[in-house]
DRENLUM-123826 format. One record per residue (C-alpha): x, y, z; residue in one letter. Coordinates in pm, whole numbers, plus 50000, padded with zeros to 5 digits. Layout:
XYZA
...
# end
This chain:
819526886984067M
823066894384193K
823326859584345K
822246843484019L
824826863583824L
827586854084072L
826586817384051L
826636819483670F
830166834183669I
831456808583923L
830046780083715N
831796793983408C
835076795583600C
834616760383735A
833886746883385W
837126762083259T
839206748583549A
837886713083518L
838386708883147H
841566726983045A
845206734683118Q
846386770883110V
849196787882922I
850176821983064R
852536848982956G
853306885382887T
853916902382553I
855986933982511K
857036957482233N
860726949582178S
861546985682087A
859887003582381T
859346975182632Q
855746986582664E
853026960182704P
851586949182370A
847806947982406Y
845126931182192A
847696907682040V
846306875181902S
847626843882071V
846546811481903R
847606775581913I
848826763281577K
846436739281399N
843736746281660S
840806769681720S
842026777082073D
843066813182112G
842916845282312T
844256880982322Y
846656899282548S
845026923782789D
845856960482847D
848946950083050R
850176926782777G
849186895982977R
847416865882832F
845936833982967Q
844966806282725L
843036775182823S
843526744182609T
842996706682609K
845936701782374K
848876680682485K
852376695182495L
854346706082310P
852256731982130V
853216761681913T
851726795981975L
851086819281681L
851566855181800I
850336882581566S
848996918081551S
848916944881283I
851946966981341G
854146938281461Y
856096910881289E
854396876981349P
856126852181576K
855916815281670E
856666803882026V
856976767482132E
855466758382472V
856956728582654L
855276731282995Q
852196746783149F
853566760083476N
855906786183326T
855006822383251S
856206831182903L
857986863982827E
857476872682461I
858836902682268S
857406913881935L
859316934581680D
857376964181535P
856676961481161G
855166982480884S
851376983380868I
851196993580501L
849346968280294G
848556946680597Q
845156961580674E
842196937880650V
838586946880572V
835246929380590V
832766953080432S
833846948480068A
832636912580043S
831316903780390R
834406881980442V
837816890480586V
840316900180318Q
843296923080273K
842296958380188K
844886958379910L
843016930779724S
839496944379780S
837256943379469P
835886978379540V
837287010679679T
837477011380058I
838897037380293E
839747027680647Q
840467041880993I
841897019881269S
841927025281645S
845677031581631K
845167059081373E
842547074981596I
845057075081882T
847577095781683N
845057118281507S
844937155781573P
841167156481520Q
838897157881822L
836897127281718N
836747100381451Y
833857117281268M
836177146581198D
838877122381078M
836537109280810I
836707143180637Q
840257134780527G
839437101580361L
839637098479985R
836297101779808G
834447114480116V
832407146680139D
830917159880461V
828477186480570T
829017198680927V
825747212781063S
827027216381418S
829557202081661I
827367171581715G
826027165581365F
828237156481069T
826687140980757S
828907118680545I
828597109380180S
830807098979889T
831347107079523R
829847141679516G
826407136779667F
826807158379972N
824027171880190T
822977172580552S
820957141480633G
821647120380322N
819137091680312T
821177074080040N
824217068380264F
824207038980504T
825977038280840Q
826377003680996I
827467000781361V
828266965581483D
825966951681216G
823096975681290M
821767002181054D
822347034881240N
819597054781068Q
816827073881242A
813677052581198P
811547081581080G
813957104980906L
815997076580751N
819357094280750F
822317081980960P
822507096481308L
826237103681286G
827827102381628S
824557105181823A
824347067981904I
827387054581724S
830497041581897L
832227061882164T
835707075082087Q
837367048082298L
835387018982159D
836227021581788V
838146991681657D
837796998481286N
835917020881041I
835487011880674E
833957034880412V
832797020580079L
832657047479813S
829787047679568G
826937022879534A
827046993979780S
823446982279757S
824196946579652A
825346937580004L
823936964980226Y
820526973180082G
818947000779880S
819967029180112R
823617025380007G
823517042979668L
825897070379784N
828117048179995G
828257028280317T
830257032480637M
830807001280848V
831957006781207M
833106979081438T
833366982681814G
836066967182027K
835586931182136D
835766929282518P
837536895682488F
840296913382293K
840396948782433Y
840316948082813Q
840866971683102G
839907006883204L
840547035482960S
839857072383014V
840047101582770L
839597137282895V
839777166382650T
839527202582759Q
839697230082501G
838527264082389V
836767275482071N
835457308381929H
838937323081974V
839397357881824N
835707356381741N
835137393181671K
837667394081387N
835927364381225N
832327376381241G
831577350681511D
828977363181762P
830027338082031V
832717347582282A
835637323582357P
834117293382530S
835247260782689P
835047227582506Y
834657195182704Y
834827159182586D
835077130882836W
835027093782757A
835457062382966I
835547025582876R
835826994683091Y
836016959282957A
836646926683137K
837196891183022K
835836872483322V
836976839083184N
837326821682849D
833576822382799R
832246854782941F
833256891082878A
831556924882902F
832186961682836K
830626994982922I
831267028182747N
830197063682806S
831007097282647Q
829877132882715Y
830597162982494T
829667198882572Q
830567231582400A
829207264382273K
828307254981918D
829307272281599W
826507295181482V
825187298381128A
825097335581050N
824827338380672D
823007371080609S
822707366380230T
819307377580104N
817357348979947K
814967373479776N
817477393979583G
820757412979592P
819827437979864G
820537437380236S
818167440580531R
818857477980518F
818097482280147T
815537455580055D
812127456880229P
811587420780117N
814807409080284Y
814837372580389N
818267362680519G
819557326980496V
820077324580872N
817527350980971F
814287333381055Y
810787347681011G
811407367180690G
809747340180481A
806457357680562T
806197381080264S
803257400180114T
802667424879832D
801487456180014I
799797470579702N
796297461679829P
797037481980144F
798377510679932L
795207509179718E
793097510080034G
794997540480157A
794517557579820L
790767550879828A
790547565580176G
792737595680102E
792877605179729P
795307633479812A
798007606779854L
797837598779481A
801187615679395P
802927593079649I
800987560579601I
800417558579225E
804147556179134P
804487528079387L
801587508679229L
803457506278899A
804967473679023K
804467448779308P
805857459379644N
806717428479845Y
807637433280208V
808907406280446A
808397404580820R
811477411281032T
813487379881098G
815457368181400Y
819177359481368P
820237324481474E
822467336181759F
820237341682059G
817317324381888Y
818527288281873L
820257275082184D
823907270482086N
824837250382393K
825717217482226A
825777185982433R
825867149182355L
825697120082597F
825797083582500K
826257051382690I
826747016082568N
826916982182735A
827616948082586E
827676912482718L
829326883782531R
829086847082616Y
830676818382424K
828286789182419L
831166767882293N
834426773282106S
832566782681789K
829296799781890V
829036833082069E
825986851482204A
825966889582216I
823566913382385M
824106950982362S
822346983882420G
823187019582323T
821397050982436Y
822037086782324G
820567120582406T
821517156682366G
821067190482204N
822437195681852I
821497214281533V
821237201081179Y
820477217980848T
817827207780600N
815017229080454D
815587251080761T
817757247881070R
816507222681325Y
817547223381688Q
817247187581813L
816657195282178K
816597167082434D
816277140882159F
816567104682269K
817597074482064V
818107038682176G
819427008681984Q
819316973382125Y
820706940881981R
820646903382030L
822966882081818E
824256846781780L
827326842381563K
829846816581458S
832776816581218D
830516810280919N
827056822881021W
825176848081230F
821596855681334V
820966891281448R
817966910981560T
817826946981677Y
815556976681724T
816017014281709T
813647036681905Q
813587074581874E
812017103582057N
812347137381886S
812247155882219G
811507193082191R
812867199581846T
812787236081738V
812097242481367I
813797275981316A
811827289881020G
808147283981103P
808667289281476T
809987324381408A
807087331581173Q
804597320581439Y
806357342181699I
805907372081468N
802237363981419E
801767359781794S
803077393681904W
801427411581607K
799427394781334T
800387402480976S
796847412380889Y
793427410181044D
790407425980874G
789027437581206N
792117448781396T
794587457381124G
798037442581176G
801727445981097W
801307451980722Y
798697479880755P
800957496681013E
803957492380782Y
802007508180496T
800987537680713A
804567542780832G
805847541280474L
803397567480348L
804057590180643N
807807589180586A
807427595580213L
805047624480283A
807737639780505N
810307638780225G
812237606680306A
813827586580028S
812127553779941L
814887533580110T
814767554380427D
810977553880422A
810967515880421H
813367515480717L
811137539880903A
808057519080819A
809687487780960R
810647505781279T
807077518081315F
805477484081249A
807977466381480D
806907486581783Q
806127462282063G
808197434781897R
809157404782107A
812927409782118E
815387381082138L
815907369182494G
813077389682640S
810557372582871P
807847378582609R
809937362682334F
810837332582547N
807217327782651Q
806017328182290L
808797305482171K
808137280082448D
804397280382383S
804797274882008I
807537248482030T
805627228882295N
802457227582084T
802347199381826P
802337208581457I
798967191781422S
797567216081681E
798987248081535G
802477248081688G
805827235381561T
806507205481789L
807487172081635F
806017141681807L
808167115981632D
808207082781818R
809037060981518S
810647026881559K
812657002981348L
812756965281392Y
815226943681202N
816056906581182A
818696891380959E
820756860080911A
823746850480701Q
825516817780624Y
828896811480466N
828776778180281F
832556774980243S
832656743380455D
830006727280236M
830896740779891V
834586735479822K
834986746779463F
833896782679529M
832886806679804S
829146810479862V
827556834580112I
823806839480143A
821616859880372G
818096872280438V
816786903980602N
813416915980732W
812716951480845R
809726970180982L
809467008081003Y
806727018781241S
806257055581152L
804587072981442N
804677110981435S
801077119681528K
800677137681196N
803667160481260T
806137144381018L
804087119180821F
800377116680729P
799807093081023D
797047111181211K
794907080581279D
797547053981342K
801217046281276P
802197037980919I
803957004480890N
806447000180607V
808016965880563K
811076955680368E
812116920480271Y
815426911480115S
817686882180032A
821176881579887Y
823806857279765V
827466862379683Q
829556838479476L
833336840179448A
835926818679271K
839716819979254R
841386810578927L
844796811578755A
846686798979058E
844746822479285D
845866853179090K
842356860178963L
839396864279196N
835936866379038L
832836874479238S
829166881679177A
826426893279414S
822666894479375F
820136910179608R
816336909279605Y
814496937779778D
810776943579834K
809256974379995N
805546973880080T
805097010079968L
805816999279610F
804246972079402S
807286956879234S
810416941679392P
813866950779262K
817016930279202V
820456945379250T
823606928979113S
827346933779138R
830176916778949A
833866921779016S
837266908678914A
840576913179093V
843796902378919Y
847276900679071E
849746901078777P
852686906779011V
852866900379382K
851206928379584E
849936945079264N
846166943079208F
843966954378922I
840276956079012R
837136960878807F
833556961778929S
830106967278786Y
826976972978989Q
823366977178888N
821696991379197A
818127000979277Y
817027023079562S
813497025079691F
812557060479792P
813147064680163S
810217070780396N
811147107680384I
811267108080002Q
807907090379983A
805857101880282L
807367132480447Q
804837159580531N
806887183480743T
806247220180804M
809267240680695S
807657275080718G
804317292880714Y
802187274380452N
805387256680344S
806137219480357F
808967195480288S
807217167380111S
807557132479981G
806547123779629G
803987096279673S
800507100379528S
799177095079882L
800557129579962L
800377147679631L
796787138779546N
795137127479868D
796667154080096N
797727182779871Y
795017178079604Q
797437183379316F
794967165179092D
792367192579160K
794527223079222Y
797607218679004P
801107227779119P
803257254178953Y
806987258378982T
807837282379262L
810167301079031E
807277308678795S
805057318579089V
807707343979192S
807877356878834A
804087361078832Y
804177379279165Q
806717404079032Q
805047409478695S
801307403678747N
801497383678423D
799657350078456P
801437336778145T
804587334878358K
803097306178555L
804477271878458K
802677239778548R
804767213378723F
804257178578577E
804387151378842Y
803947113778886N
803947089579176D
807537086079297I
809307053679210K
812667036779273P
815787051479117Q
818607030678975S
822277034078887V
824677014578668N
828167020078808A
831537009778668F
834867012378848E
838437004178743L
841277006178993G
844876996379055Y
846596991879394A
850176982079468A
852526977979763L
856036986879656I
858966974879865G
856716972380172K
857137009980208R
854947026379946V
851217019679900L
849677033679583F
846047033079471D
844357049279170V
840787045779038L
838197059378800G
834427054678795Y
831427062578576Y
827767059878675S
824487063678490T
821367071978691W
817797065378584K
814677079378753N
817057100678957F
815377113479274I
815817150579333G
813717178779469Y
811637207079322A
810017237779476N
806367240979372V
803177257979492A
799417254179455N
796247271479572T
794097246079761P
790407254179736G
790627276279427T
792097277379079N
792137315379078D
795817323379020V
795487356579201T
795607335579518A
799377333979457F
799477370579557K
799037362679925D
800947335280105H
797917328880325S
796047315880018T
798727294479858Y
801027266879985I
804537259279870Q
806217225279880Y
809677210979835N
808777177179686I
810817146679593A
810327134479236F
811967113678963N
813787132478691G
812887122678337G
816387121678192Q
819537101478247M
822047116778487V
825737107978470N
828367110878741T
832037103078703Y
835297108478884G
838817097278955Y
841057094979258A
844557085879369A
846327080879699S
849887073879813V
851027062780158S
854757061480237V
856437045280537D
859397068680592L
860907044880856T
861477053181222N
857687054481272N
857177082881023F
854197078980791L
853107102680514A
849847101380317K
848327121980038V
845117116979842N
843387134979557Y
839897129879420F
837537147079180S
833797141479125D
831577155178848H
827967154378727I
826607159678378K
823227158278205N
821727169578531K
818057178878533N
817987216278595N
814467213678736S
815827192379022Q
817847199679330I
820207169779313N
822337174679628N
825527171379422F
827467196379632N
831197191379588T
834247210679465P
836027201279143N
838697183979348Y
839967177279702H
843497173379834I
844197157680174N
847617152980332M
848907136680651E
852287134580819L
852847118181154G
855147098581378N
853777073181623S
856887072181841G
860207090481858F
862687099182132G
864777076282351K
861817054882453K
859547065582168Q
857507085182418E
856907114282180W
854527114181883S
852847139181656F
850257141081379G
849367167981125T
846737169280851T
845807193280572L
842457194080390R
842207216680087Y
839017223779891K
838577250579624P
835347270479630G
832187254079499Y
828457259479453Y
826157244279715Y
822367241479712V
820337232880022V
817197213379945S
813957229880046G
814847264779932G
816777273980246L
819807286480055A
822037283579752A
825437299179706G
829157295179686R
831227279179960V
834607296879981P
837947279579932T
839317263980250S
842657250180368A
842307234580712V
845347223580914I
845057202081227D
848037192881444A
848907176081772Q
851957165481971V
851817139082245S
854007126682527Y
853677092882697K
854007088883072L
854947052583035I
855107042783402K
851767059583467A
850277043183155R
849127077683053S
849667103882789G
849297141382740I
848357156682407R
848447192882301L
846687200881976G
844417222081764A
841917217181488T
841947244181219N
845097256881387I
845247288781179T
841757298081303N
840697308580953K
836987301880968Y
835557278980699Y
832237262780609S
831227229580457T
827977242580306G
825847273580275V
823387279580560A
825747259680782N
828037274881045P
831517288480989N
833987267581187I
836987281881369G
839777266481572A
839557244581879V
842727245382089Y
842837216482333Y
844787195382578V
843977158582629T
844797134282908Y
844637097582812A
844857068283050Y
845607033382925N
845497044282559I
849147040282463L
# end
């Protein structure tokens, strides 16, 4: 194999030598005399071109006869033309730095390269150079400061991104594209964040489209799309190393943080090589390890009391307390056995007396040792000057936590994504697959409930159990003169005798046994081995159709859902869900190219639903004055329910499920047609009052696609090449809006008294379509100012709102009334511009946040987060040292209830070949 590879490379080199002359040279930054890397070098009026390497060197093969003119260009430099008169001379070229404002180009807005300033829709962008000067630890954290973006941080390794107000952990209506591949988990359907995305050193560009983007990127893009592009090994060459060492959980005791100060590690390496003009490769790897932030919200979900005052206490981040029973039947049994207790028991029987099992706090229960490892390799081969073949593979594994209907510890998960692609200037054909293995995922809520049942059952008619013991302890304490509150505390202490304490051998043995037993066999282990297969092609007809721009594409996708009945109803065999789609985009320039009109249409078919859907987008961009653009867009977008929204059948607690809304589940599995569902709120009211009239039937239908009509008007301008200004407003109308509702039924009986005991009723958090129109609207503005001498200041403001919301739905619209983000930085100052710094501020007022599935609801406090860094370049060593901190004030903040509070990380970074 090695001999064949060597022969292949030698043949490539020989082909180049026999057919072309070579132009060589070196490019430097005129201000600092540093090598200028990744600079485009092209021959004028020719397709021949290359890029400078990490030492500023370039080598360009051509068949052109002399003289030729080289076009030298790169964002951040003034373009230059250089005439070449002979081949045997090494050129020395200096480029003058220039302003980058208004020069950024994007692809995601229209699937063609265009200036961001003239984009028909709102796009936010992060470049590799911005990442280099950012104080954040990684690019996922940088995204928090983009205009229009909301995030939920579940843990160090899991950040969920969304736009325009719809903010939740694991948003299935936000699409993340990495090098053309949908980065979603095949089974769960939400983006995997940084788990198998690009490494820190391999990011070339990130583009975030706010709002609906379904016309070009499919029905998952209702809440936005993020398009990430990795570095081309032909363009970005050499060895790069990034080593970050830091510390978090500083001053933990004063911030209610149970974790002691701990080290933070993040190491990344990238190597890329252009072997010759035809063949290049790259390999990337990154490893992150830290003691994670811990969710420790002790708010009682069952009322205003605490775990010391409410016997039915069920804390947000205390797991196991969802097991709750009215102990009145046990009190009645005690009264029947000992009538002399009537003076104590009869007053208690005047109302229900619900008591919850004792829960376990997250710290010490879930493993907070976060780690992420990912590796990527890519080969590129140019079949000729216009066609390139690409083969890549990415693999990720680790231990992280994310929040949904409970907290999930994704332990030893594994995800792989593999791609084959052929592309040219005006077409591509791409195929890829994503394969996942859920590892030994720990579901916090039900696992804790099963641990409680394992060390002492709640009730057994033959042996008694925790609740009979609790009742006996309560009556004994009351008989001895204790207050009711103290009696309940004494009863809990009595019933908890022999409890499997956190960290004890008994606890660990029970936890391991339960989490290693599949859900389908009575444990809590996921067996998700779902896969995604995708094939797509696109063609740009610009060479054939001259009077307008025409782009068309097709896409085929297969979800093979394989969870062994632990996530989906796929007990007998995997469930295959297929999607077919086709799209076309038309664009025309008018009025001396000052007006650009475009329209897009997309056809989507999902085999779970009978009818296909057509999505459309129309836009107009007008340039009344040079570098001033007015944009307007309209989109009618449909979204098929995701596999989770349609088919999920996941245990979230004892006799509790997170559920899709398809009739396959609701009728065939849950028997809603025989044993009707009631709203969980009304079930709770019945339990507290014993009044059956409190029960309220929940009306349901088979889930169907939702749709949105979205309008946006914006204005962007570049003033004097120093000030970039952008303002926008949008308004959207949603139909058949998909939200969630908490309901319960009593399988096997229609006797409503079954709601008295959680062992005889089941509760569900189901996805369903709301029956009324929902409107969202918002506005935003941003200003970027080049202050000269490499100083750059940015500020953005945005505000998102919802009205006419269906109060029976959990809509995941979790956002403050407004956000303010600010940045100030300098990319080079000092005698040789060896110093640099960057600072950011993110301000959010307090807001209400609801976690789907009933895990929690509450107010997120106001936060003002400041990040800062200062760097020094060791120019001769091609290295740099950075000293920085995220959340430098160490004032802990949260991005959502039931999620962890986040403190500071103080760090030092060494960077090699990242100047």
